[in-house]
C-alpha positions as CSV (number, residue, x, y, z in Angstrom):
1,M,16.8,8.3,-8.3
2,S,13.7,9.5,-6.5
3,R,10.4,9.1,-8.4
4,K,7.7,11.7,-8.3
5,L,4.1,12.0,-9.3
6,V,3.9,14.3,-12.3
7,W,1.2,15.6,-14.6
8,T,1.7,13.9,-18.1
9,E,0.2,15.0,-21.4
10,S,0.4,13.2,-24.7
11,Q,-2.0,12.6,-27.6
12,E,-3.4,9.5,-25.9
13,F,-3.3,10.5,-22.2
14,H,-3.7,13.5,-19.9
15,G,-3.2,12.8,-16.2
16,Y,-0.9,11.8,-13.5
17,G,2.1,9.5,-14.0
18,C,5.5,8.5,-12.6
19,S,8.5,10.6,-13.4
20,Q,10.7,7.5,-13.7
21,C,8.6,4.9,-15.7
22,V,5.6,4.6,-17.9
23,W,3.1,4.0,-15.0
24,V,0.0,6.3,-15.3
25,F,-3.0,6.7,-13.0
26,H,-6.3,5.4,-14.2
27,P,-9.2,5.9,-11.7
28,S,-11.0,2.6,-11.0
29,G,-14.4,4.1,-11.6
30,A,-16.7,7.1,-11.6
31,L,-16.3,9.6,-8.8
32,V,-19.0,9.3,-6.3
33,G,-19.6,11.0,-2.9
34,A,-21.8,13.2,-0.9
35,S,-19.9,16.4,-2.0
36,L,-17.4,17.6,-4.5
37,D,-14.8,17.9,-1.7
38,K,-15.3,14.3,-0.7
39,M,-15.0,13.1,-4.3
40,K,-11.7,15.1,-4.7
41,R,-10.3,13.6,-1.5
42,D,-11.2,10.1,-2.6
43,Y,-9.7,10.6,-6.0
44,L,-6.4,12.0,-4.6
45,A,-6.3,9.2,-2.0
46,Q,-6.7,6.5,-4.6
47,R,-4.1,8.2,-6.9
48,D,-1.6,8.5,-4.1
49,K,-2.1,5.0,-2.9
50,E,-1.7,3.5,-6.4
51,F,1.4,5.6,-7.1
52,T,3.0,4.6,-3.8
53,E,2.3,0.9,-4.4
54,H,3.4,0.7,-8.1
55,V,6.8,-0.8,-8.9
56,C,8.8,1.0,-11.6
57,K,9.6,-1.4,-14.4
58,I,13.3,-1.2,-15.1
59,E,12.8,-2.3,-18.7
60,N,10.4,0.6,-19.4
61,P,12.1,3.8,-18.2
62,K,10.6,7.1,-19.6
63,R,13.8,8.1,-21.3
64,Q,13.6,5.0,-23.6
65,R,10.0,5.8,-24.5
66,A,11.1,9.1,-26.0
67,Q,13.5,7.5,-28.5
């Protein structure tokens, strides 16, 4: 199965997560930059990098969490 970056909403979390496991993106700090566009680019770059580097945990697939 191919994993995808998806928008996730629950009582505890609103943000991006993995479509195949329980990984969610937590920014490493406050957004800073010379402009709003620069802050957005940095946020998206950090999100995409962390998503690409994460390893889906086989023991925690999303379909088990819903049970």
